[in-house]
N, C-alpha and C positions, 0 to 999 in steps of 0.2 A: 751149278749154272745160272744162267740167267740172261735176258731175251732182248733188245732194244728194239722196239716198235715205233717209229713215228708216224703218226696219226695227223691227217691234212685233210681241212675242210678249206673247199675253196667256193665261193660265191661268185657270181657273174662269168661261171664258169669259160665261156665262151671269150670271153677278154681276157681274162686272167690265168686262164692254164697254159699261155705261151711266156708268161714270165716264169710260171712255176716248173716250168719244164727246162729253161734254163740254168735256172739254180740246179735243181735236182743234177741234170748234164755235166756240170762243175763238179759234182760228188757223187756220179755214179757208180765207181769205185767203192764206196762204201755201202751200197744199196744189194741186199741179197735177192730178195722178193718183192713185188711190189705187185700191189692188186688196187686197181681203179673202178669206181660207183659211179655210177648215178641214174637217178630214175627216168624212166623213159626211154621209148626208143621211133626212129622214124624223125617223121614233122614232132614229135610232141618228147623232146629232149627238154630233161631238167634243168635249170639253171646254175645249179649247187652240184659239187663232187664231195667225194670223200676214196682220197690216197691213203691206203696201208704197204706202208713198208716195212720190212723185215730189216733191220741194220746190221752193220760189223765196224766194229773199230775203235779209237778210241772214245770216252765220255762227252771229252772234253770237245774232239772234231764235233762230234753229231750232239752236242750244244752247240755249237757254233752254226750247225746249220739249222735247226731248229731256229735261231735266232735270226739267221738271216732269211727264214720264208716268213716269218711273221712280220720282218718288215714292209713286203707286200702290202698293198692292201686286200680286199677282202680275201684274204689267207688267212687262218689258223692254224699252228702249227702245233703240235705236244707230243715230245717225247717220252716213251714211257719205259720203264725199267719192271720186267716181271724178272723174279729171284725164286728158286724153289732155296730152303734150306735143308 
């Protein structure tokens, strides 16, 4: 059994998140679970954010999504595959 998780660190969140969302929308059928975290509330929101996505689908397609996200400025994405032996 294995699980694929895509971790996305977003800098300059208020400007960058729009482009990240456009990419994720195009690949939305492969996203099983999505959790977004950023520090701060109300008037003190952080300018960085972290998305954790549980992914489904072919590994080649997941790697392609990872590459597309890494093209965006202020974005670092990393695909992690966890496997139980």
